[in-house]
C-alpha positions in Angstrom: 102.0 97.8 113.5 100.8 98.5 117.0 101.4 102.2 116.4 99.3 102.1 113.2 96.4 100.3 115.0 96.5 102.9 117.8 96.5 105.8 115.3 93.0 104.7 114.1 91.4 104.1 117.5 89.0 107.0 117.1 88.0 105.8 113.5 85.8 102.9 112.5 88.7 100.8 111.4 89.0 97.2 112.5 92.4 95.5 112.7 92.6 91.7 112.7 95.8 89.7 113.1 95.2 86.4 111.4 97.3 83.4 112.4 97.3 79.8 111.5 98.2 78.9 115.0 95.7 77.6 117.6 94.4 79.5 120.7 96.9 77.8 123.0 99.9 79.0 121.0 98.5 82.4 120.6 97.9 82.8 124.4 101.5 81.8 125.0 102.8 84.3 122.5 100.6 87.1 123.9 102.1 86.6 127.4 105.3 88.2 126.2 104.2 90.2 123.2 101.8 93.1 123.2 99.5 93.1 120.1 97.1 96.0 119.7 94.9 94.3 117.1 92.4 91.5 117.6 94.1 88.1 117.2 92.1 85.5 115.2 93.6 82.0 115.6 93.1 79.2 113.1 92.6 81.6 110.2 94.2 79.7 107.4 91.0 79.7 105.4 90.6 83.5 105.5 94.3 83.9 104.5 93.8 81.7 101.5 90.8 83.8 100.4 93.0 86.9 100.0 96.5 85.5 99.3 98.2 86.0 96.0 98.5 83.1 93.6 101.2 82.5 91.0 100.5 81.7 87.3 99.9 78.1 88.2 97.5 78.9 91.0 99.9 78.1 93.8 99.9 80.2 97.0 102.3 83.0 96.8 102.2 84.8 100.2 105.0 86.6 102.0 105.4 87.1 105.7 104.0 89.1 107.2 101.2 89.8 104.9 98.9 92.8 105.0 95.4 93.0 103.5 93.1 96.1 103.5 89.5 95.0 102.9 86.7 97.5 102.6 83.2 97.3 104.2 81.9 95.4 101.3 84.6 92.7 101.6 86.6 93.9 98.6 90.3 93.6 98.8 91.8 97.1 98.3 95.4 96.5 99.2 97.8 93.6 99.6 101.4 93.7 100.6 103.9 91.5 102.3 107.2 92.0 104.0 108.4 94.2 106.8 107.8 98.0 107.1 104.7 98.3 104.9 102.9 100.5 107.4 103.2 103.6 105.2 101.4 101.9 102.3 98.8 100.5 104.7 98.0 103.8 106.3 97.7 105.6 102.9 95.2 103.0 101.7 93.2 103.1 104.9 93.2 107.0 104.8 91.9 107.0 101.3 89.1 104.6 102.3 87.9 106.5 105.3 87.8 110.0 103.8 
């Protein structure tokens, strides 16, 4: 993911890494892990806003989850699981053309 973030450094693309953890846990994690995106602690409410729901309305969100949101706040892409960077980059490229 860091490579994807760096590939858009010259573009007007903002990458946020949302986490439900608090600032103290995030700081500890970042001491041994380099993350190129901006970390946003305590983000459960934002995650709920964009997460999938099943037929009964229950939260259905894989890990990690990826969301591409356009400048108007409209969800353009949602995926979960490992190695989704190709789909993510394609969606971003289509939005910034």
